[in-house]
N, C-alpha and C positions, 0 to 999 in steps of 0.2 A: 529351440536354438537361442543362445545368448551370445553377447559380444562383450569383450573387456574394454573398458574405457580407463585410460590413464590420464590423470590430471597433472599438468605442469603448472607451477614449479614444485608442488608438494610431493609428486610421484605417488599419490594415493590412487588406488585402483578400485573399480567396482564393476559389477556385471549389469548389463541392460538386456532385458528379455526382448525377443523378437516382437516388433510393433510398439515397444515402449519408448518414450522419449528419454533423452540423455538426462534431463532434469529429474524426471520421475525415478529413473534408475538410481541417480545419486541420492535422492531423498530416502529411497527405500534402504539404501546402504548406510544411512546416517551421515552422509556427506552433504553439506548445505552450500550450494552455489547461490549467487545473487539471483533473486527472482521476485516477481510481483504478481502479474495477472494470470500467468500460466496458460493463456489462450492465444498468444501471438499478437496482442494488440499494443504492447509496449516493447521497449528494448532493454529492460532491466537485466534480463538473463543473457544478454549478448556475450558471446565468447568466440574464441578462435579454434577452428579445427586444423591442427597441424598436419595430421595424416589420417587416412582412412576414408571409407565411403559411407555416405549417409543420404537419407532423404530429408531435405531441408523443409519441405512443405512450402506453401505459397506465401506465408507471412513475411519471411526475411526480405523478399524482393519488394514488398510494400512498405516495410518499416525501416530497413537499413539503407544506407547510401550506397551508390555503385562502388565507391572506393572501399567501403567496408566489405562488401561482397567479394570484390576482387582480391582482398587480402585474406579471405577464408573465414570471415566472421559469419556467424549465424545466430539463431535464437535456440538455446538449448531446450526450451520448453516445447519446441516443435521438431527438433532434429531427431531422427530415428536411424540408428546405425544399421548399415548393411555389412559391416566388418568391424574389427577391433579399431578403436580410435585413440589418438593422442590429441588432447585438447589443452588449451591454455585458459585458465579461469582462476579467479580469486575465490578461495574457500572462506567461509564464515564460521568462526568458532562460536559454538553455542553450548550452554550448560548441559551436562549429561542427563539431567532430570527433565529436560524439555523434550517430550516425546509427542509425535503426532498420533492422535487416537480418535476413534469414533465413540460417541456417547449420546445418551438422551439428554434433552434439556427441557425446561418448563418455562413458558412465558409468565413472568411475574407482574409486568406492568406494560401498558401501552400509552404513551403520552405524545400528543400531537405538538411538535415544536412549531411547525408552520402548516399551511394547508397541504404541503407535499413532503414534509419530513416527519417521520415517526421515530420516537425514541423508544426502543424496546429494552426492557430489563429481562435478562435471561438467566435462569438459575441452572448451573451445571451441577453434576452430582457432588453433593457437599462432603461426602465421606472420602472422596478420592481427590487430593489436591490437583488442580489444573495449573500447570506451570507454563508460563509464556513470557515473552518480552513485551513490554508496553509498546504498542505500534503494530503488532502482528494481527492477523485476521483469522476468522474461522469460516467454514462453509456449511450451509444448510444442505442436507441431502434430501431432495424432494422424493415423493412417492414413486415417480417415474424414473428415478435415478439421476435426473439433472441436478446441478448444483448451483448455488448462488453464494457469493462471497461478500462478507462484510467485516470491516475492521472493528476491533474491540476498542471502545472509547474510554475505557477505564483500565488502570493498571491491575496486575494480579492482586487478589485479596484472599484472605483466609476463608471467606464464605462462598467462594467460587461464583459470585454474582457478577455478570458482565453486562455492559451497556452497548447497544448498537444504534447507529443513526442510519435510518433507511429512507432514501428518497424514492418517491413514487415514480415509476416508469409506466405510463399508461399502456396497457396491453401486456405488461410483464406478468408472467404466471405467478411469481412469488409476491411482487409488490402489490398487485391487484388484490391478492388475498390479505396482505397486511392492512391495506386501506379500505377493504370492503368494496372494491370496485369490480370484483369478479363475482362468481357464484357463491363464494363463502367469505366470511369475515374472520380474521384472526381474533382469538379470544384469550383473555387471561386464563392461565392454567393449562393452556394447550401444550401438548407434548410434541417436540420437534427433534429430529435427529441431526446432529452436527458432527463435524470433524475438524480438528485443528490441534495446535496452532500452525499457521502457515505464514510464509513471507520473511523477507530479510530487512524489513523496514522497522528499525529500532535504533535508539541512540547508541552511538559508539562511545563507550565510557573510557576507552584508552586514549582519548584526545581531550585537550582543554581548549581547542579552538572555539572562538565564538560561533554560535549557531544561528542560522537563518531558517526558520520554518516557513514554508510557503504552501498554502492550502486554497483550494477552490471548492465551494459548496460543502458537501459532507466529507470532503477530504480533511476537514477539521477533526474528525473523529479520532484517528490514530494519533494525531498531534496532541489532542487533549489528553490522551492516555500517557503520552511521553512527558508532557509538562507536569501532569499530576504525579508521575513517578519521580521526576526531578525534585518536586516539592517534598515528597515523602522522604527521599533519600538525602536531602540537604545539598543536592548538586547546585552549585552557584555559578555555573558557566553563564557567560553573557549570552542572551538569546533575544531574538526579535521574531514576532509572528506577523506575517503578511497573510491576511485572509480576504479572499475575493468572492464576490457574488454579483449577479446581474442587478438585483435590487437590494436595498438595505435589509429587507426581511429575510434574504437568503443567509445572512449572518445570524443564524438563529440562536447562537449563544454569545452574542456580542457582549452582554453584560458580564459573563464569566471571563472573557478575555480582558475586558476592561478592569475587572477585579484583580486578575493576575498582574497587570501592568501597574496598578495602584499599590499593590502589596509586596511585589517582588522587586528588590532594588536593581537587579541586573536583567530585568525582562521588560520589553516594550512591545507595543501592539500597533499595527498599521492596517486598519480596515480599508478595503478598496472596492468601489462599486462601478461596474462597467456600463450600466444602462439605467441610471437613476432618472426618475420622472420628477417633474416640478412638484407634484403632490407629496413626494417623499420627504421634501425638506432636507435633502442630503447636503452637508457642507464639507464632507471629507474628501479623501483622494478619489479620483475617478480614473477609468481606463482599465486596461488588463493588468491583473495582479502581478504577473512576473515582470511586466514593464516597470512597475513601481520599484521593484528591487533594482533593476538596471539603472533607473534614475538616481537611486540613493547610493549605489555601490559601484563606482568605476573600477574597483579592484576587489575581486573575491578570492584572491590567491591564499589568504590567511584564514578562510572560513570553512565550515562545513555547512552544507545545504541539504535540508530534508523537504522533499516536495511530494504532495499528495493531492490528487484530484483527477480531473478529466485527462485522458491520454494526450490530447492536443496541447494542453497547458504543460504537462510534464515534459513532453518532448521539446516544446519551445524553450522551456527553461533549461533543459539539458544542453541544447544546441547553443543558446546565447550565453549561458553562464560559463560553460567550459570553453567554447570557441571564442567568445568575445570579452570575457571578464577574468580570464586566467584561473578559474576554479579548477583544481586538480580533479581528474575524473574519479579518483578514488575517494573524494570528499563529497560526491554527489550521490544522494540516496533517494530513491523514489518508490512510490506505490501508486500505480495507475488504476483508477476506478473505472472499470469497463462494463458495458452492457452488451447484449447480443449484437447491437448495431455497430459496436466498435470493432468487433472481431473481423479481420480480413477474410 
């Protein structure tokens, strides 16, 4: 059994199979709705169900406000139709040659950026161009069928070589393998199966508004890809990067960001550390990184904001920027990096 979902205001229609989420049905039909984590830990895929019956799952009650729930909003990555639905959601236009596909990949390099961040260079099939937008992510398909998602930290290239920034989560089935903390150690030349590209986190080129990039930890990865793509394409939009970590060492590509700020006339960089120790010798900004933006920008109504990192940071920024600084909701773009512990 399947159900028809109609998207307002575009009036596009697609079918959702029994037990499938609205988001997965849309993606299968080539209709891209805003989304990030796909597991109910963020609110990027929030949308309104105007009519029809569905199973919302437990996540919306934990993620969305009572006011949103009362107005019919839900998370489309979790909502499973029990009837035909009419929904309200913004669709995202993507190039026709960007297709989600499964493929083998080969580990070409493993470089320790810090004691808990590994930079993986991954070779995708070189004979078949892999098209994606800078800022999107791919998923590793593990042998038992589980998946792990990582943003690509480089823009598309002719050689189909991508870079990933992986933080170690002790006990994590994939990251223990990457760091050799489990029974096996990832090795150069190892073959892994991946699928992608996924996500709606990429620079909107139809705007010339100044950009605020906000990252925590390895949330820097997709922003690195976007900035490098801006440099390649000659995009001179005014941009500032706020990058936060607990300790200065968490800003593992600090020199790269400093280089951008030194060489790009319309780019600036604000590093922020929340838990600096005396031994760090840190003289820069301190506190929570999204608070630094609030301190510097009393009015965000004329900006676009791109936020990537831990769900709590992403949701705090969404709430405070839109509710307290006048940022239009359509100018807030986010990618929440989740772990199993983040999933409701």
